[in-house]
C-alpha positions as CSV (number, residue, x, y, z in Angstrom):
1,M,88.9,105.6,-11.5
2,D,86.0,104.8,-9.1
3,A,85.4,101.0,-8.6
4,N,81.7,101.3,-9.4
5,L,82.4,103.1,-12.7
6,T,85.0,100.4,-13.6
7,S,82.5,97.7,-12.8
8,L,79.9,99.3,-15.1
9,L,82.5,99.8,-17.8
10,M,83.6,96.1,-17.7
11,S,80.0,94.9,-17.7
12,A,79.2,97.1,-20.7
13,L,82.3,96.1,-22.7
14,G,81.7,92.4,-21.9
15,G,78.1,92.8,-23.0
16,G,79.0,94.5,-26.3
17,A,81.5,91.7,-27.0
18,G,78.8,89.1,-26.1
19,G,76.3,90.8,-28.5
20,N,78.7,90.7,-31.3
21,I,79.8,87.1,-30.6
22,L,76.1,86.1,-30.9
23,G,75.9,88.0,-34.2
24,M,78.9,86.1,-35.6
25,L,77.8,82.7,-34.4
26,M,74.1,83.1,-35.4
27,K,74.1,85.1,-38.6
28,N,70.3,84.8,-38.9
29,R,70.0,86.5,-35.4
30,S,72.5,89.3,-36.1
31,M,71.1,92.9,-36.2
32,G,74.3,94.4,-37.5
33,P,77.4,95.4,-35.6
34,L,76.0,98.6,-34.2
35,L,72.8,97.2,-32.8
36,N,74.5,94.0,-31.6
37,T,76.9,96.2,-29.6
38,V,74.2,98.5,-28.2
39,F,71.9,95.7,-27.2
40,G,74.8,93.8,-25.8
41,A,76.1,96.7,-23.8
42,V,72.7,97.3,-22.2
43,G,72.3,93.6,-21.5
44,G,75.8,93.6,-20.1
45,L,75.0,96.3,-17.6
46,A,72.1,94.2,-16.3
47,G,74.0,90.9,-16.4
48,G,77.1,92.3,-14.7
49,A,74.9,93.5,-11.8
50,L,73.5,90.0,-11.3
51,L,76.8,88.0,-10.9
52,P,79.0,88.5,-7.9
53,G,82.8,87.9,-8.1
54,G,84.6,91.1,-8.8
55,M,85.9,91.9,-12.2
56,G,85.5,88.3,-13.5
57,G,81.8,88.4,-12.5
58,D,81.3,91.8,-14.1
59,I,82.8,90.6,-17.4
60,G,81.2,87.2,-17.3
61,G,77.8,88.5,-16.4
62,G,78.2,91.2,-19.0
63,V,78.9,88.7,-21.7
64,I,76.0,86.5,-20.7
65,G,73.6,89.5,-20.4
66,G,74.7,90.8,-23.7
67,I,74.1,87.6,-25.5
68,V,70.7,87.1,-23.9
69,L,69.4,90.7,-24.6
70,T,70.8,90.6,-28.2
71,L,69.1,87.3,-28.8
72,I,65.8,88.6,-27.4
73,G,66.1,91.8,-29.5
74,S,66.8,89.8,-32.6
75,F,63.3,88.2,-32.4
76,F,61.8,91.7,-33.0
77,K,64.0,92.3,-36.1
78,K,62.0,92.6,-39.3
79,K,62.4,89.8,-41.8
80,P,63.3,90.8,-45.3
81,A,60.5,90.5,-47.8
82,A,60.5,87.2,-49.7
83,G,61.4,87.6,-53.4
């Protein structure tokens, strides 16, 4: 497998995990498992590109990017109507 593709995959997987970790730790910011994973993976791609350091940097940057983008996206989540 190409090194660049592996790098992108590790960043996206780390980001998806980061998005879901945020959803588990902050229930009020969770958008559900699917959207947490999607936002996290996209954020992970961006975050993995920012941190150097091989596979560890890809995964670590992916997790951080996933958490950040999922957190930002959660602010646009519609609040349920009050009783």
